[in-house]
Phi, psi and omega in degrees: 000133178287133182282151181275120178289125191225145170230159176245134174237107186200135183273355181263117182298318182294320179294319179296316180296317180297313181296319178299316180296319180294320177298316180295319185276332187246337190229015186291343177284344183239340185238134172248109182281116185265354178154165177235140186224150197238015176207164178298317181299312179298319182297316179298315179298319181294319179297318181292324184272321185269337181049063181290158174268339182217136177234123167273114192239120176293146178285314180252116182237100188053232181272000180248183181227166174298332177293321177301318180298311183296326181292340181269000180252116183296326179239137179238085185261013182242158174279149178235132167242112179288144174242121192219149171254020180304151172296159184304320184299325183284338178299335177305325181298322178291318180297315180298326185268001178056038177249134184289145180210158173231140177269140175278144350292139186295132178268139184300318181292322178296321178298313180299320179296317180295319179293323177301318180298318179294316183297323185274357179290152171287197181312138184308139179279149166284120189271008187304310182296318178298319181297316179295323176296320179297313179303316181295318181290322176297318179298320178297320180295325178298331181266009178059035174238156185297147174306146186272326189230149176236139178264126180237138181286143175231175181300323185265354180159254175202162176233147175261118183247128171298128182302324182296340181274352183274117178278313183196166176231137183236132184281142170218075184057251182269007179241160176226134173264124179260124179259125185247163173300144181089001176089359180288145177231146175228133174260125188236141180277060173221151179281160177297327179300321179297320178289325177298318180294324181284319191257354186301330180272004186237045174070023173254143182222137179273103184275347187198160177305332185258354190226126171243123186240149171279113187297340179293341183252012175282121183268320181202162177234135179246129183295155177172192179306309170247331181091186179211158177243151171245129179267170184294341177271003178094352180293132175251125187233140180288142172256126181290150184300321184285345179258355187300310186298314181294321179299311180298324178294318179297318180293321181294327181273003177074000000 
């Protein structure tokens, strides 16, 4: 197997050394580390001269950021794994934007998992759209408002969906159908649990093993063993008995 030419761009010597050591001990069969660089200027020069396939990119690099670096590159033909000390709430921006990240201090198993995803990808994606979604979502978090867009994989690539347009998500084993305003539907190769983890803090609630709903679109609730809800698009969905009490409490608290 041809190894992935990789560089690290990070201003912290200890973080760079740890990541380099982990790559050598856990990923040397798949990754060829071509160098480590410690500023945005050095990183840009290295990308242009070395043409890496993968960049481990720190979010905060001295007074600049990894975003500043990417904005100065007209073409982004390499994969990016961000390395960040961001607070947990800000990590949501990466999840929403479907961009890979590692939290500092980097964990060996997390590194292997991230590298596995890169290795198993089909031809590398142009990350420009994902990157713009990430920038927008990070900006929203700075303003203490929910991220605006979520990136979801499709057969032909990915789509950026405004979170406000998602009415509900329905499970189909390892796939999820996303129901949008206007009647559009998307089938995505992600489990409902993954969407629950991403959207749970953004007014979405799992009313049933098969249904995650945007509470903003709940029109009415009908009593029963668990009961059922009707959404603004007319869909009537069962509420499981064990989730009923928490669901009603969430609705009561707005």
